N, C-alpha and C positions, 0 to 999 in steps of 0.2 A: 750582432750579438743579441741573444734572446733577453728581453726584459721581463719584469714581473707581469706586465700586461699581455705578454705573448705566450703565457703558459698553455701548453697543449693538453689535450684530454689524456688523463692517466690511462695507461694500458693500451692506448691505440695511437701512439705517436707514429707518424709516418716516417719511414726510413729516409734519411737524407740521400739524394741520388749521388752516384759516384761521379768522379771528375769527368769521365767521358760523356755520361748522360747529361750532366749539367752543361757541358760545353755545347753539346748538340742542341739542347733546349735554348741556350742563349743565342746560338747562331740562327735557329729557326725563328725566334721572336725578332731578332735583329733584321732578318729578311722581311718580316711583316711590317716592321717599323719603316724600313726603306720603301716598301711598296705604298705604305700610307702617305709618306712624304711625296712620292711621285704622284699619287692620286690628288693630293692637295694642290700640287703644282699645275696639274692639268685642269683643275677647276678654278684656277686663278685665285685660290684662297691661301696660297702658301705664304707663310711668314718665315723666310729662310732662317734667320738667326734663332728665333724662338722655337720653331719646330725641330730644327736640327739639334739644338742644345737640349730640348726636352727629350727627344728620341735617344740621344746618347746617354743622358742621365738615367732614363728609364731602363735602358739595356744594362747600364752599370749596376743598377739596383737589383737586377734579377737574382743574382746569387743569394741576396739577403732574404728573398722570399721564403726559402727553406730553413732559415735560421730564426727569423722573427717575423712570422706571417702578418701579424697585426701592424707592426711598425712599417714594414715594407709596403703593405697594401695601402696604408693611409698616405705614405709618401708618394706612391705611384698615382693615387687618386688626385693628389694636388697637381702633379704634372699633367694628368689627363684633363684637368680643368683648364689648363693653359694651352694644351696642344693635342690634337688627335693622334699625333705620333706616339704618345704615351698610352694610347688605348689598348693595344695588344698586350704590353706588359701588365697594365692595370687589370685587364680581364683575367690573365693567368693568376695574378696575385689574389684576386677576389675568389676565384675558384679554389685555390689552395687554402685560403683562409677558411672557407666554408668546410673543407674537409678536416683541417687540423685544429681549429679552435672550437671551444664550447659554443653552444648555440647562441647565447646572448652576445658574445663578442663577435661571432661570425655575422650576426644580424647587424651589429653596429658598424663593422667594417664594410659590409655590403651597402648599408645606408649611406656611408661616407662616399663610397665610389659612385653610387647613384646620384647623389647630390652634386658631386664634382662634374659628372657628365651633363647634368641638367644646366649647371652654371655655364659650362662651355657652350651649350646650345643657345644661351641667351646672347652671348657676344660674338659667337662664331656660328651662325646658322648653317644648317646642312642644305644648301642650295634652295630648291623650291619646296622642301619638306616643311610643313607647318610646325611651329614649336610644340603644339599640343601633341601631334603625332610623335614628335621626337621624344617627348617625356614618356609617352606610353611605351615606345620601343625600348627606351633606356630602362624603365622600371621592369618591363617584362624580361628583358635579357638578364638583368642582375638578379631578378627573382629566380630565373632558371639556373643561373650560376650557383645561387645559394642552395637551391634544392638539389642540384647535382652534387655539390660538395657535401651536403648533409647525407645524401644517399651513400656517398663514398665513406663518410665517417661511420655511418651505421654498419656498413659492410666490414670496415676495419675492426669495429668493436666486436662484431659477431665472430670474425676470424680469430681475433685475439682471445676471446672467451673460449672458443673451441680448442685453440692451441693450448691454452692454460689448462682446460679440462683434460685434454689428452695427456699433457705432461703430468698432471696430478694423478690421473689413472695409472700412468706408467710407473710413477713413483710408488703408488700404493701396491701395484702388482709386484714390483721389485722387492718392496718391503715384505710383502706376504711370502714371496719365494724365499727370501733370506730367513724369515722366521720358520718357514716350513723346513728348510735345510737344517737349521739349528735344532728344531724339535726332533727331526729324524736322526741327527747325529746323537742327540741326547738319548733317544730311545735305543739306538744301536749300542751306545756305551753302557746303558743300564742293563740291557739284556746280556751283553757280553760279560759284564761283571757278575750278574746274578747267576748265570749259567756256569761260568768257568772258574770264578774265584774259589768257590767251595770245592769243586772237584780238584783243581790244581793244588789247593792247600793240603788236601789229603795226600796227594802224590808227593808233595814236598815233605810232608811230615814223615812218611815212610822212608823216603830217600835219606832224610836226616838221621833216622834211626839206624839205617844201614851204615851210614858214614861213621857214627860214633860207636857202633857195635859190630865191627867187622869180624869179631870172633864168635858171633852168635851161632847157635846150633843150625845145622843145615836145613832142618825143617822150617825154622823161623825165617831164615834167609829166603827159602823158597816161597814161603807164604807172603813175605813182604814184597818179593819180586813180582809175584802174581797180582798182588793188590796194585802195585805200580803199573803193571801192564794193563790191567783191567781199567784202572782209573784213567790212564792216558787214552786208551781206546774209547772210553765213554766220553771223555772230554772232546776228542776229535769229532765223534758223532754229534754231540750236542752243538759244537761249533758249526759243523756243516748244516745242521738243522736251522740254527739261528740265522746264518747267512742266507740260506735258501728262503726262509720265511720273510726276512727283511727285504728281499728282492720282489716279493709279491705285493700286489696292491691290496690294501685292507681299508675299506671305507671309514671304519671307526677307529683305526689305529691300533686295534687289538690283534694279538698274534693268533692265527687260526689253529695252530697246532695244539695238542692237549698240553695243558699247563698243570704243574703240581699244585695241589690245594691243601686244605686242612687235613685231609686223610693221609697225606704223605709226610706229615711232620714226624711221625714215629719212625718211618724208614730213614728219614734224614738224621734223626738222633742216633739210630743204630750205625749209620755210616761213620759218624763222628766217634762213637764208642769204639768201633773197629779200628780207627786210626789212633787210639790211645787216649782220647779225651774223655774224661769222666763227666757224664751228663746225667742230671736228675730231671726227669720229665714228669710234669703233673698236668693232666688235661681234665678240665671240668667244664664241658660244653654241653648244654642242653639241646637236644634235637639237632645234632651236628649235620644231618642230611639236608637241612633247610638253610644252611649258611650260604649267603650269596657267593657266587663264584669269584668275583673280584676281591671280596674281603678274604675269602679262604686262600687265594693265591698270595695276597699280600701278607697274611700271617706266615705262610711258608717262607716267603722271602725275608721277613724280619728274623725268623728263627735261623735261617741260613746265614744271614749276615752276622747275627750275634755269635753263632758258633764259629764262623770263620774268623772273626775278630778275636775271639777267646783263644783259638788255636794259634793265631799269629802273635798276639800281644801278651798272652798269659799262658804259655804252654805248661802243662802239668797241673793246672788249677782245675777246680770243679765248677762246671757251668750249670746253672739252674734255669730251666725253661718252664714257664707257667703260661698256660693257655686257658682262659675262662671266657664264658659268655653265654648269653641266652637271647632268644628273640625279643626285640624291643629294648633290651638293655645294652646291646652291642657286644663286640668282641674286644678282648684285651689280651695282649701277648707281651710277655716280659722275659728278657734274657739277661741274667746277671752272672758275673764271675769276679772273684777277688783279684786285686791288683798286687798281690803278695810279692815277696822278694825274688821270685823266679824271674830271671832276665827274659826279656821278650824274644820271640823267635826272629831269626834273620830273614824271614820271608818278606819279599818286597810287597809294598801296598800301593794302591793307586791314590789313596787319600780322597777318593771320591765316592766310596761305597755308601757312606752315611748320607752324602748329598743326594745321590741317586735314590736311596731308600726313602729319604724325606719326600722327594718328588713323587715316588710311587705311592706312598701312603696318602699324600695330599690328593693325588688323582683319584684315589679310592674313597675320598671324603673323610679321611681320618686325620689323626694328629700323631706326631712322633716326638718323643723326648729321649735324650741320651746324655750321659754325663756320669761323673763320679759321685757316689753317695756314701755317707758314713755306713759302716766303718771301713772305708777303703775298698769299695766295690764299684765296678763299672756296670751301669744299668741302661738297658735299651728297652724302651717301653712304647707300645703303640696301642691306640684305641681306634677301633674301626666300627662303622655303622652295621647294624643288623636289624632291619625293620621288623616290627612285630607282626 
C-alpha cells in the first residue's frame, strides 16, 4: 500500500503494469536472482539459508515496487545489504523510484540503496576486487540508475503536459464549435423571424378578414385574394433567399444580400396600412443619406417588429411610429399602440421576436426598451448610434 512518504509526482504517475506484465517481470527478476545464487555458489561465497531466503523475500516484494516505490526500495536495499541475491530486485526498485518519486525522495532512496551495497561489500567482499573499486562501481551504477529514472520522469512529465495541452485545445475547439453553432442557429432564427413574421402576419390578417366577411363584395374578395397570393409568393421568395444566403460563407457574419434600411420604412408602413392597420408615421431625420447601414437596417427591423406585434396583439388599434435622429445625436425609433379592449388576434407567435430584436439592437451598439406605459400603451423604443 502507498504511504504518505510514497507520494508520486502529480500529473506524471506511471501506470501500474497489468497482471501479465507484472508476472513476466517477476519471473525475469526471479531468474536473475537464481543466477546470482548459482554464481555465489561457484565462487564458494554462498550462504545457502541467507541467500535463498533473501532472494525469495526480494522476489515476493517486487509487486509492491509499483504500489509504494520508496517503501519497497528501502526494504529491498536492506535485503541487498545482507545478500547479493537481492541485488536484481533492489536495482529495479531503485530505477522505478527514480522515475516515480520527486527528486529529493528519489535521491534519498538511491542513497539508501548505495549505502546498503557498500555495507555488503564490507562483510562480503567481491573476490579479488578491492573495496575502494567496489564503492566506486556501486556509486556509479546507482548514480546512473538515478539519472535514468530522472530522464524517464522528465519524459513522462513532458508527455503528460502535451496530452493535457492537447485535451485542453480539443475542449476549447469543441466549445468554440458549440458556440458557433448556437450563434448560427440564433442568426437563422432571427432572420427567419424578421423576414417572414411580418409578411405572414399580413397574409393571416387578410385571410381572417375573408373568414369573417364571406359576404363581401366580389371586388373586395378578389383584392384580398390577390394580396394573399402576392404575400405568400413574396414570403416564399424571401424564405428561399434567406436559406440560400445562410448557406454561404460570410466572414463577418453579415448577410451579403441587399437589406432593407431606413429608406424602406415608409414602404413598410404602407404595407401595414394596406392590411387594415392604421399607422401614423412621423420621420424627422437630418441627413438621412449618411445614416450607417447597420443602424438603418436595425431601425427597419424595430418598426417591422412593432407593427407585427400591434397587428397580432392589438388588431384594429392605431399604431404610432416615430423615427428621429441626427449625426452625432444618434437615431431613435419608437412604435406605440394602445392596449384597448379589442381582443388580441389569434395569430400564433414565437415569443422570441423581442428577444431576437434585443440581440440585433445590441449588436448594432444600441439599446432597446419595451413594455407598457401609461395610459395603457405598449411602447417599443430603440436608441442607435450615429457618429457625427
